[in-house]
BADORO-566543 format. One record per residue: x, y, z of N, C-alpha, C in turn; residue in three letters. Coordinates in steps of 0.05 Angstrom, whole numbers, plus 5000, padded with zeros to 4 digits. Atoms other than C-alpha are relative to their C-alpha. Layout:
N
XYZXYZXYZALA ...
END
This chain:
395
501350254991390110540504499950015031UNK 500250004971387510480575501749795012UNK 498350194986392210140623498249795013UNK 501450224988389609450643501949785007UNK 498750264996392308820675497849804999UNK 502050205003388808160669500649775020UNK 502349834993385608080718501050265012UNK 499349744989385808810739499250035029UNK 500949944973385909000812497750195001UNK 502349815000381109550793497449864996UNK 502550145003376009030773498849925026UNK 501050074974375408880847499250245017UNK 500649764983374509600870497550144989UNK 502549875008368210010870500450224980UNK 499649795019371510550829500349914971UNK 499650105027372310100768497750084982UNK 502349935017365310270743500350284989UNK 499649735010367211000739501950014977UNK 498050015022373310840696498749904975UNK 501350115023369010420649498050204989UNK 501849805010363810970646501450224984UNK 498449805014369111470625500749894972UNK 499450125026371010980569497750034981UNK 502449995017363910960543499450294991UNK 500549725006363511720545502150134982UNK 497949905017369811790503501850205013UNK 498249814986373612170557502649875009UNK 497750164991379311680560502750154996UNK 497349925001386511870574501849755001UNK 498450255002392411390564500249845025UNK 499750154976392811200637497449965015UNK 502550064987385411140652499949715008UNK 500150274990384210520694502349945019UNK 497750044983390810590731499550145027UNK 500349884974390410710806502750015014UNK 497449954987396411000843499650125027UNK 499949884973397411120917502450175002UNK 497849824995401711720933500350055029UNK 499449924973404711761002501150294998UNK 499549725005405112521008502850085008UNK 497449894994411912851004500250274988UNK 499649745013414913470972501749954976UNK 498250015023418313600905499349794980UNK 500350185023419013010857497749815003UNK 502250184997413912540887497350124991UNK 502549875009408013030880500050064970UNK 500049935028410313240811499649754983UNK 500550255014410612510787497149925002UNK 502850064997403712400816498250184983UNK 501549825018401113020780500149914971UNK 499750095027403912760715498249764994UNK 501750245004400512090724497150075000UNK 502849924999393912420743499250144975UNK 500749855024394112890684499649824976UNK 500150185023394912300637498049775005UNK 502350184997389011920666500049835025UNK 500050184977391211550729498350125022UNK 501349924975386911570791502150005022UNK 497949974980391611830845498650055027UNK 501049974972389911750919502350075018UNK 497849914983394312150964499549945029UNK 500150054971395711931035501550235013UNK 498849764989396912591070501249945027UNK 498850024973401412671130499950275014UNK 500249754985401013181185502650154998UNK 497749835000405713771180501550034974UNK 498649975026407513711106499850294990UNK 500049735011409514381076498950004972UNK 501149985027405614591015499050284995UNK 501049745007403415200977496950005000UNK 502949995003396215440981499249964970UNK 500950055027392515190919502349924981UNK 497750085016398914870893499049844976UNK 500950155024397614660820501249724998UNK 498850275001402414070830498349805015UNK 501750184984397313780879497449934987UNK 502650045013391713750828499549704994UNK 500850265010387813130810500149775020UNK 499950214980388112750875497449985016UNK 501850034977383212460925501949965024UNK 498149994977386612590992498749885025UNK 500750124974386012161054502150075020UNK 498149944979389312401118500149775019UNK 499750244984391811761151502350035019UNK 497850024981396011681213501049714999UNK 499150275005400111071192501349875025UNK 499050124975402510971264497749845013UNK 502450144988395410721280499549744984UNK 500350265013394109981265497650004981UNK 502350015017387110091237500350174975UNK 499649845024389410631190502149884981UNK 498250155017395210211166498549784985UNK 501650225012390209651153498350124977UNK 501549875021386010141112501850054976UNK 498149965022392110321070500449734985UNK 499650265013393309581057497649914984UNK 502450065016386109501035500150164973UNK 499849845024387410060985502249884982UNK 497950135015393909720963498949764984UNK 501150245014389909100945498550074974UNK 501549935024386009490893501550214983UNK 498449805014391709910866502249874983UNK 497850105018397109840812502750095010UNK 497449894994402610270841499950185025UNK 499849834976405010660902502650174998UNK 497749825000409711260907500950045029UNK 498849974974414311260968502150224999UNK 498249775002417711950977501950025024UNK 498649974975421111801044502949894999UNK 497350114999428211651064499949705003UNK 500050294998430210921060499549905028UNK 500650134974427310501116497650115014UNK 502249884985421710961137497549844998UNK 502550165002415910561109500449735012UNK 499550254987419309931134499550035030UNK 500449964972419310231204497150025008UNK 502949994995411810341198498749734996UNK 501150265006410909611180498749994972UNK 501249985026409309791108502249984978UNK 497950025019415709591071499049854975UNK 500850135025415609301000499149715004UNK 500850284995415108581027497149995010UNK 502750004989408808751066498050094979UNK 501849905021405609151009499649804979UNK 500350195022407008620957499049735010UNK 501450244990404608071003497050044996UNK 502849945004397908420998499250024970UNK 500549975028398508560923502749954985UNK 497450075011404308190889500850164975UNK 499349865024403908590824500250305005UNK 499749714995404209270859502850104993UNK 497549865007409609720830500450225021UNK 499449804979413010130884502250184990UNK 498149815009416510760862501150155024UNK 498749874977421511010914501950224990UNK 498449775009424411700903501550125024UNK 498249894979430311950945502150164987UNK 497849855011436212410937502349834992UNK 497550155004441711900943499649714994UNK 500550285005438311230930499549845025UNK 500850164977436110660974502449875014UNK 497750124987443210430990502450194996UNK 497649845002450210710996500550175025UNK 499349864975453911121049498650265004UNK 501449744997449811761036497049965000UNK 502850055004443011431032498250135021UNK 501649884978440611711099500450295004UNK 499349724996443312411090497850184988UNK 501949805010438513001082501250154977UNK 499049845022438913421020497650124985UNK 501949885018435313840968501249994972UNK 499250015028435713920893502950104996UNK 497449885004441914360897502249815008UNK 498050194991445713820936500349774981UNK 499850235019443913260888501250094974UNK 498849895025445713710829503050045004UNK 497249964994452313880862501649744998UNK 498750264999454113150872500049864973UNK 500250135026452112960801502250094981UNK 498149895018457613380770498950224982UNK 501349815018452513830735500250295010UNK 500149724990452314440781502650144995UNK 497449885005459814560771500250124973UNK 499949915028458314690698498150234994UNK 502149805006452815210706500650265015UNK 499649744988453815950718502350154986UNK 497849845012458716510699502749895008UNK 497350114996466016350693501350105025UNK 498649884977468416830747498350035024UNK 501849974977462616750796499349725010UNK 500650264988459516200837498249844982UNK 501950165015455815610806497150085008UNK 502749924995448415780799498049784994UNK 501950225005442815270807497850104981UNK 502349935018437615280750497449955014UNK 502250044983432115350802500249715012UNK 499850274990430314650828498949814978UNK 501350145022428514390759501549744992UNK 498450235011434213890744499749755017UNK 500050244984434713410803497249945010UNK 502750054990427713490833498249894978UNK 502150055020423713470769501049844976UNK 499050155023427913250709501249745008UNK 498650244992432412750744498549845021UNK 501550144979427412580799497249924991UNK 502850075006420012620782499749864973UNK 500450125026420612470708501049724998UNK 498950275000425111870718498549815018UNK 501850174983420711620775497649914984UNK 502350075016414611650730500749804978UNK 499250175021418411330673500549715010UNK 499450264989421010760716497549855009UNK 502550134992414210630746498449904976UNK 501650085023410810610678501449764986UNK 498650235012416310140651499349755016UNK 500650244983415009670710497149924997UNK 502950075004407409720700499649874973UNK 500250135025408209530627501049715003UNK 499150274996412208920650497849835014UNK 502250144986406508730697497749944980UNK 502150045019401508830641500749774980UNK 499050215018405808360599500049725013UNK 500350264987404807800650501949955023UNK 498250044978410207900703498449945025UNK 501550094976408007560768500550195023UNK 499449834977411108090813500850284990UNK 499349735007411708840810502850075009UNK 497449914994418309190812500050215023UNK 499549784982421009650867502050184986UNK 498549815015423610260830501650185019UNK 498249844984429710600862500950234983UNK 499349755016429911310833501550195018UNK 498349824985435611730861500450254984UNK 499849745014435512470843502950064992UNK 497249955007443112510844500849854975UNK 499450155024443611960792498450094976UNK 501649895022437912240751501150254989UNK 498849755010441212920748502549944984UNK 497650085015447712590725499149894973UNK 500950125025443812200672499250224980UNK 500749785017441112850644502450134987UNK 497549895011448313060633501649814984UNK 498550215015450212450592501650134977UNK 498549885022452112890532502450155010UNK 497749864989456713300576502349805005UNK 498050204995460312680599501249894974UNK 499050105026460812430527501950204987UNK 498249805011463813090504502650025016UNK 497650004983468613090563501849774993UNK 498550245007470812380546501450034973UNK 498849955027472112610474501950234999UNK 498249774999476313200497498750264989UNK 501449775011470913700475498750175022UNK 501249854978469013960544502150045022UNK 498249944978473214310597498450045025UNK 501349964975471514390670499850305008UNK 500349724996471915150665497250094989UNK 502649915008465015480662500250224978UNK 500149815022463115910602502449974981UNK 497750055018468615580561499349784981UNK 500850245015464615040525497750074981UNK 501949965021459714950469497250075010UNK 502849974992453314930510499650145027UNK 500249874974454815320574500350304999UNK 499749725003455016020546502750094991UNK 497349935010462215980523500050074971UNK 500249945029460715950449498350254996UNK 501349745004458716640424497249974989UNK 502650045012452816370385498249825016UNK 501750164982449915990444500050145027UNK 500149854975448016470500497850214999UNK 502049794998443917070520501350274998UNK 498949735005444717800501497950205008UNK 501849794991441818430531499450204977UNK 500849805020437918910486500050275013UNK 499849734989437619660493497850075020UNK 502249964981431019620532500349845025UNK 499550164976434119160584498949724998UNK 501150275004430518550557502249824987UNK 497950185009434317930535499149844976UNK 500450175023435017520472501749755003UNK 498550264999437016780472500849934971UNK 498950085026441416540415501049725002UNK 499150285000442615810397500849914972UNK 499350055029445515850326502549834998UNK 497750185000450115250333500949924972UNK 499350115026449814960263500650224980UNK 499249795020452815330203497750134986UNK 502249875015446215440167498550205018UNK 501449814982443215770229501950245007UNK 498049794995449616160244500050204977UNK 500049825023449516440173497750205001UNK 502349835000442516710180500150205024UNK 499749824977443916990250501950224994UNK 497949795005450217350228499250194978UNK 500849825021446917620165498150225010UNK 501749794988441617980206501650215015UNK 498249814985447118290249502050134981UNK 498149905020451018450184502949945008UNK 497350094992456918050210500949764983UNK 499350255014456917480160502550014984UNK 497549975016462817760120502450095017UNK 497849924982466917940181501949765004UNK 498150224998473317520183499949865027UNK 500250114974472517420257498149775002UNK 502150204999466416990243500349794977UNK 499550205020469616560188499749725011UNK 500750244986468916010239498750085026UNK 501249944974464416000300500649785020UNK 499550224982467215370331502850015012UNK 497449984989474115620351499950145027UNK 500249874974474315750426501850255003UNK 498249774998480016240416498750264991UNK 501449765011475216710380497450075015UNK 502749964988469116650425499750265015UNK 500249764984470617220472499750254983UNK 500249775018471717720416497450004985UNK 502650025014465617460379497750085018UNK 502149934981461317530441499950315003UNK 500049714996463518250451498850154976UNK 501149875023461818440379497049964997UNK 502850065001455118090380498550165021UNK 501349854979453418410447499850304993UNK 500149725008455119100419497850054980UNK 502149975020450519000360497249975012UNK 502750054989444618720399499250215020UNK 500649804980445119230455499350274988UNK 500649755013444119780404497150044994UNK 502849995007436819620393498249865021UNK 501850144981430719420435499349724989UNK 500550285007428518700435497949984978UNK 502150015021422318840392501350044972UNK 498649965026427119080337501149734990UNK 498750255008430818420337498049794994UNK 502050205006424618000339498850054972UNK 501049945027422118360277502149944979UNK 497850055019428918310243500449704995UNK 499650295003429217560255497549854991UNK 502550135009422017430234500449864974UNK 499850155024421916880182502849894995UNK 497350105002429316710193500349755017UNK 499350234984431816030216502750065013UNK 497649914987436816340263500249905029UNK 500050114973435015980328500350215021UNK 500049804979433516590369497250005013UNK 502649984986427916710420500350215022UNK 499949814978426017240470500149855027UNK 500050114973427617090543497650115014UNK 502549904989420617140571499849955030UNK 500850054972418417230642497549815000UNK 502550165000412816760665497550154991UNK 502349855008407717310655500050044969UNK 499849975029410317430584499549744985UNK 500350265013410416690568497049934997UNK 502850065001403016620584498650154978UNK 501349825020401217190536501149964972UNK 498850025026405616960478498149874980UNK 501950105020401516840414500349704994UNK 499650285006404616160401498849835022UNK 501150154977402815910471496950025000UNK 502949965001395816200464498849824979UNK 501050165022394815850397499949715007UNK 499950294993396815170426498749945026UNK 501150064974393415240493502149905019UNK 497850104984400115150527499750065030UNK 500549944972397615460592497049985005UNK 502850044992391115290628499150215020UNK 501149814981386715790664499049865024UNK 501150114975385215640737499050245016UNK 500949784983381616050791502350165013UNK 497749874987388516210820501950134980UNK 498249895020391616420754500949794980UNK 499250195020394716090693502249825010UNK 497950204994399015460699500649854975UNK 499450165023402515030648498049774996UNK 501950215006397714550614501649735001UNK 498750265000399213800619501449954973UNK 498550075024404413550569501249725004UNK 500649925028405513200523497149974994UNK 502850035008399013210485499849774981UNK 500550245016395912650445498150084977UNK 501749945024393012710374499650304997UNK 500149715005394313460375498450165020UNK 501849854982389413640430501350025028UNK 498949974973391813930497498149865021UNK 501550124978389613570561499350225020UNK 500749834977385913930616501449905025UNK 498850094974389213920685498149805014UNK 501650214987386813310724498450125023UNK 501749934977381213370775499649765017UNK 500550224982379712960836497549844991UNK 502250175009375112370822498049945022UNK 501850084977372212250892500350215022UNK 499749874974370712630955501149785019UNK 498850204982374612291012498049825012UNK 502050184987368312041047498849814980UNK 501150185020365611750982501949774995UNK 498150225004372011360971500049815024UNK 500050174977372011101042497549835001UNK 502550155001364710891035500249784979UNK 499750205020366410530970501849775009UNK 498250214989371910151007498749845022UNK 501350144978367009931060501350075027UNK 498649924975370810311114498150035023UNK 501649964975368210291185499250295003UNK 501149734999363810901196501450185020UNK 498749844980367211131259502950074991UNK 497349945010374111071227499850204977UNK 500449805022371611441165499550285011UNK 500649744988368912001208502550125012UNK 497549904988375512061244501950114978UNK 498149925021379412101179499150264987UNK 500949765015375012621144499950245018UNK 500149774982374813061206502750145002UNK 497349884997382313201201500450234981UNK 
END
């Protein structure tokens, strides 16, 4: 269902006709009709904006000078970009005109920065009371660390999660920047904003200010770990627990060709099938797979068996078995895997394949979002002064 409020701010903007035309043409996505302003940042803010755009929102990015970005970054897809200098009064006024016709705004800056520009939540919501403002930071909008710089690894470290990842006798290893930046940051930012937008759609007179802290989001993703720890089922030693590579049937194993196999045979029915393929099901050592005292010896025996054959051998041996195994694929291998090809899990772009938008609706994959306006066209639709428009598009 297309997102609408009653009355919708989009009904007052020149772009509303395009959204209705898309509806008539049957090209609707769940968030069609939603307009989001993205103040340009790095990491979770752009990823959340990409998610919203992929699912139908019109995203207008307010670019800032000097922002680091990749050439042809797929995370930047689906935006109309305006380069505004928000230190200038006429360009701040233009942003406020845009706020009046929008549903939501993403603020990726440290606490207080947009207030210092004269664009704090009170100013923005004075112009549009139902505007939802999503604020994404590392440490949150308040607290003794709120102004401190950081990156994903720092927020993950403070969440308690980084201490649990990596080999037992080596340093903690960050799982790229996926947990705090994207799982605990971008995803929860998008979730919080959409929850607040549903509240507005239900009749709330004022939009929420969403305070998404990556350190808190990363901790939230580890809720099961805290639950197991509270129950006495998790230790603080790495590779000594059920889900951190400690259990012999939950980890990765090297094959004879140097490639890797992932094993996740936690439950007895999966463990039985896994062990039967390795011809270990009658070995007394594996009479239980949940005893930590046996895990090291079990790992050694499993590693010996798996390392004796190439990965293709094991994939063939496990074919048709519910043993919870999978090849550890490189990105290039993942793109070529028959399952992903069958589902259209990766989208072709001029710069190479990228993951397709997810989740999908009614079984059909979504195409990556595309920009809806040229910057000058959007400025003309807004009735922007011609000299100001020329200045903006010349940047």
